C-alpha positions as CSV (number, residue, x, y, z in Angstrom):
1,M,-18.2,0.8,-3.6
2,T,-14.9,0.8,-1.9
3,Q,-12.4,-1.7,-2.2
4,R,-10.7,-2.5,1.1
5,F,-6.9,-3.9,1.0
6,A,-4.7,-5.1,3.5
7,I,-1.4,-3.8,4.0
8,S,1.6,-5.3,5.5
9,V,4.0,-1.9,7.3
10,D,8.0,-3.0,7.8
11,W,11.0,-0.2,8.2
12,D,13.8,-0.1,6.3
13,D,18.2,0.3,7.3
14,Y,16.5,4.7,7.3
15,G,13.4,4.6,9.1
16,H,11.4,4.8,6.5
17,P,8.5,3.0,5.8
18,I,7.7,-0.1,3.6
19,G,4.2,-0.8,2.9
20,N,3.2,-4.1,0.7
21,V,-0.1,-4.6,-0.4
22,P,-0.1,-9.3,-0.3
23,A,-3.0,-9.7,-2.2
24,L,-1.3,-7.3,-5.5
25,D,2.3,-8.5,-6.9
26,D,4.8,-6.8,-6.3
27,C,2.3,-3.6,-4.8
28,T,5.5,-2.0,-2.3
29,A,5.5,1.3,-1.5
30,T,8.6,3.4,0.0
31,G,8.2,7.2,1.6
32,R,9.9,9.4,3.9
33,D,7.2,8.9,6.8
34,M,3.5,6.9,6.5
35,E,1.9,9.4,5.1
36,E,3.8,9.3,2.1
37,M,3.9,5.2,2.3
38,L,0.4,5.2,2.2
39,D,-0.5,8.5,-0.3
40,R,2.5,6.1,-2.8
41,L,0.9,2.6,-2.6
42,E,-2.7,3.9,-3.2
43,E,-1.3,5.1,-6.4
44,E,0.4,1.7,-6.7
45,V,-2.9,-0.1,-6.0
46,R,-4.9,2.0,-8.3
47,L,-2.3,1.2,-11.1
48,Q,-2.6,-2.0,-11.4
49,L,-6.1,-2.2,-10.5
50,I,-6.4,0.0,-14.0
51,D,-4.6,-2.9,-15.5
52,R,-6.3,-5.5,-14.7
53,G,-9.3,-3.3,-15.8
54,E,-10.8,-3.4,-12.3
55,I,-11.4,-0.3,-11.1
56,G,-14.5,0.9,-10.3
57,G,-14.3,3.1,-6.4
58,D,-12.6,3.7,-3.8
59,I,-9.7,2.0,-1.8
60,E,-9.4,1.2,1.9
61,L,-5.6,0.3,2.9
62,V,-5.6,-1.3,6.1
63,C,-3.0,-2.5,8.2
64,Y,-2.7,-5.6,9.6
65,D,1.2,-6.3,10.1
66,I,3.2,-3.1,11.7
67,W,6.8,-4.0,13.3
68,I,7.7,-0.7,15.1
69,V,11.1,-0.3,15.1
């Protein structure tokens, strides 16, 4: 079963993307580019789900809010 999480993406002052999963408290990640940020954010989601005992399948991150600078 695939668990889907909507994410919000913004950019910091250095142009690095910052991803946030509003459905999970304090679930954010940053990277030098979108690919690195998404990898880190997916790992953060996995860790939070493991802590809750809710992991059980694939994770899909779905962008719903991207700010273009």
